[in-house]
C-alpha positions as a printed Julia matrix, in Angstrom:
165×3 Matrix{Float64}:
 42.85  12.7   52.16
 40.5   15.31  50.93
 41.34  18.97  50.91
 39.12  21.8   49.56
 37.6   25.31  49.85
 34.19  26.29  49.91
 32.63  29.86  49.17
 29.48  30.84  50.83
 27.66  33.92  49.99
 24.38  35.91  50.22
 22.6   38.32  47.92
 20.44  40.87  49.44
 18.11  43.39  47.8
 17.33  46.64  49.45
 13.45  46.68  49.48
 11.36  49.89  49.14
 10.35  51.86  52.23
  6.86  53.34  51.64
  7.52  55.91  54.39
 10.86  57.1   53.24
 11.26  57.95  49.65
 15.0   57.14  49.0
 15.55  54.01  46.78
 19.37  54.18  47.2
 19.21  54.19  50.94
 15.75  53.08  52.12
 17.0   52.4   55.7
 18.51  55.76  56.29
 22.06  54.4   57.22
 25.34  56.03  56.51
 26.05  55.55  52.75
 29.35  53.98  53.57
 27.36  51.03  55.07
 25.86  50.08  51.79
 28.83  48.32  50.24
 29.2   44.99  48.49
 30.63  43.63  51.72
 27.09  44.1   53.13
 24.83  43.59  50.17
 26.71  40.52  48.58
 28.98  39.02  51.33
 31.27  36.3   50.41
 33.4   34.07  52.69
 35.86  31.29  51.73
 36.25  28.43  54.14
 38.76  25.6   54.21
 37.77  21.96  54.64
 39.87  18.83  55.09
 39.14  15.18  55.65
 41.31  12.11  56.43
 39.96   8.51  56.2
 41.83   5.38  57.14
 40.45   2.03  56.03
 41.25  -0.55  58.78
 39.68  -3.46  57.0
 37.19  -4.37  54.22
 34.23  -3.1   56.34
 35.76  -0.68  58.85
 37.19   2.74  58.44
 37.9    5.84  60.58
 37.24   9.26  59.07
 38.28  12.65  60.58
 37.0   15.93  59.1
 37.41  19.61  59.73
 35.58  22.52  58.16
 34.71  26.04  58.75
 31.33  27.51  58.06
 29.8   30.94  58.12
 26.48  32.19  59.43
 24.93  35.03  57.36
 22.15  37.33  58.55
 18.87  35.99  57.29
 16.63  38.11  55.14
 14.46  39.1   58.15
 17.29  40.63  60.13
 18.98  42.28  57.21
 18.36  45.89  56.86
 14.94  47.11  58.19
 12.4   44.47  57.77
  9.97  46.81  59.84
  6.63  47.33  58.41
  3.83  49.56  59.4
  0.49  48.16  58.57
 -2.66  50.14  58.13
 -0.79  53.4   58.34
 -2.82  55.08  55.61
 -5.2   56.93  58.01
 -2.22  58.49  59.71
 -0.65  60.01  56.57
 -3.01  62.99  57.14
 -2.27  63.42  60.8
  0.39  66.08  61.49
  3.77  64.88  62.93
  4.48  65.83  66.55
  8.08  66.92  65.81
  7.09  70.46  64.8
  9.98  72.25  63.09
 11.03  75.18  65.32
  9.52  73.69  68.47
 11.1   70.31  68.78
 14.05  68.2   67.67
 13.45  65.99  64.64
 12.48  62.4   65.29
 12.45  60.63  61.87
 15.35  58.51  60.45
 17.45  55.8   61.7
 19.71  58.2   63.74
 22.73  56.46  62.4
 23.15  58.37  59.23
 25.9   60.86  60.21
 25.96  62.41  56.77
 22.69  64.13  57.42
 23.08  67.33  59.41
 19.56  68.73  59.85
 19.8   72.28  61.47
 17.66  72.48  64.61
 16.2   75.8   65.78
 13.86  75.75  68.8
 11.84  78.94  69.32
 14.44  80.77  67.12
 17.46  79.65  68.89
 19.94  77.47  67.04
 20.43  74.21  69.01
 22.86  72.54  66.67
 22.34  69.69  64.09
 20.76  66.24  64.19
 21.25  62.97  62.33
 17.48  62.69  62.25
 15.08  64.62  60.0
 11.56  66.09  60.49
  8.74  63.85  59.8
  6.15  64.61  57.19
  3.21  63.1   59.03
  2.39  60.82  62.01
  2.59  57.61  60.03
  6.24  58.33  59.29
  6.93  59.31  62.86
  5.42  55.92  64.03
  7.48  53.97  61.56
 10.76  55.65  62.5
  9.99  55.23  66.18
  9.63  51.52  65.75
 12.67  51.5   63.78
 14.86  53.26  66.3
 13.8   51.28  69.3
 12.8   47.85  68.16
 14.18  47.02  64.85
 17.85  46.44  64.77
 20.19  45.9   63.18
 20.16  47.99  60.1
 22.26  47.54  56.93
 25.79  47.88  57.71
 25.77  46.83  61.32
 26.06  43.12  60.78
 28.74  41.03  59.36
 28.88  37.18  58.75
 29.97  35.1   61.7
 32.91  33.17  60.46
 35.21  30.75  62.24
 32.59  28.3   63.43
 34.61  24.99  63.53
 32.82  21.88  62.94
 34.73  18.69  63.74
 33.33  15.25  63.05
 34.65  11.95  64.43
């Protein structure tokens, strides 16, 4: 009989975002999402095996174990990239303050409360912020509609049972 425990883990690093200057939260998610649980997840899984030797050349082995599936580095956080964006840095953003609602950011950061005024009338607050240029606007548009999940929205898939006979 063989019994044991196995610990699986992952160590993710938050990469820089050239279009959003915030090294502590480059993906613009609620700060409560950036926890050790997300950045350095650990899961302990049991395992057991039982072998029966029927004769000098024959045996039967039964094994049981659990495993975990972590998000790979390509889906952790915001792996989005905007290539050749430099020409758009000098193009004004379309979300003009005072005329439209803001369009930049992940939209999930509920700690941000950007006040929104349209033609002088207060419209409330937004989880987004006003873009500095068109390149930033393109980046966040891609992030909001095509690049999910962001940090904090994924957890390891535990409980996958593997049986061998």
